[in-house]
C-alpha positions in Angstrom: 8.7 -6.7 8.9 8.4 -4.7 5.6 4.7 -4.5 4.5 3.0 -3.6 1.3 -0.5 -2.2 1.3 -2.4 -2.1 -2.0 -6.0 -1.0 -2.4 -8.7 -0.5 -5.0 -11.4 1.7 -3.5 -14.3 3.1 -5.7 -15.5 6.0 -3.4 -13.2 9.0 -3.2 -13.9 9.8 0.4 -13.2 6.3 1.6 -10.0 6.1 -0.6 -8.7 9.3 1.0 -9.3 7.9 4.5 -7.4 4.7 3.5 -4.6 6.9 2.2 -4.4 8.9 5.4 -4.5 5.7 7.6 -1.5 4.3 5.8 0.4 7.6 6.2 -0.6 7.6 9.9 1.2 4.3 10.3 4.3 5.6 8.8 4.0 3.9 5.4 5.5 5.5 2.3 3.3 6.2 -0.7 5.0 4.3 -3.6 2.2 4.3 -6.3 -1.3 5.7 -6.7 -2.9 3.1 -4.4 0.1 1.4 -2.9 2.2 2.0 0.3 5.3 0.3 1.7 7.0 0.4 5.0 8.0 -1.3 8.3 5.2 -2.6 10.5 5.5 -5.3 13.2 2.8 -7.9 13.7 0.8 -5.9 16.2 0.9 -2.6 14.1 -0.1 -4.5 11.0 -3.1 -6.0 12.9 -4.0 -2.6 14.1 -3.8 -1.1 10.6 -5.9 -4.0 9.3 -8.7 -3.4 11.8 -8.6 0.4 11.0 -8.8 -0.2 7.2 -11.5 -2.8 7.6 -13.6 -0.3 9.7 -12.9 2.5 7.3 -13.9 0.4 4.3 -17.1 -0.8 6.0 -19.6 -2.1 3.5 -18.3 0.0 0.6 -17.1 -1.6 -2.6 -13.3 -2.1 -2.5 -10.4 -4.4 -1.9 -7.4 -3.9 0.3 -4.3 -6.2 0.3 -1.8 -6.2 3.2 1.2 -8.2 2.4 4.2 -8.7 4.8 7.5 -9.2 2.9 10.5 -10.8 4.4 14.0 -9.4 3.7 15.0 -12.4 1.7 12.2 -11.8 -0.8 12.6 -8.1 -0.7 16.2 -8.5 -2.1 14.6 -10.0 -5.2 12.6 -6.9 -5.9 13.1 -5.5 -9.4 11.7 -2.2 -10.7 11.0 -1.2 -14.3 10.8 2.6 -14.5 10.2 4.7 -17.6 10.5 8.4 -16.9 8.3 11.0 -18.7 9.8 12.0 -22.0 12.0 8.9 -22.3 12.6 7.5 -25.8 12.3 3.7 -26.1 14.3 1.7 -28.5 12.3 0.3 -31.4 
């Protein structure tokens, strides 16, 4: 199932380890603190345990959200490229 991982971690060292863990699980970096990709139930559980251990007692929040294909089809993106001129 498609999975979104979003995190807000204060400490740089821990944030980097969270980033690397998501990459290790084959997720794609889609925003500063967001990853997306395919993870089955077991892999998602493994990642959750790894992220929980990595965060430890440090301040932060990690969201792991499975997304079904039906809901994924409703995804909409608003993108403004650098240098774009917006209509007034």
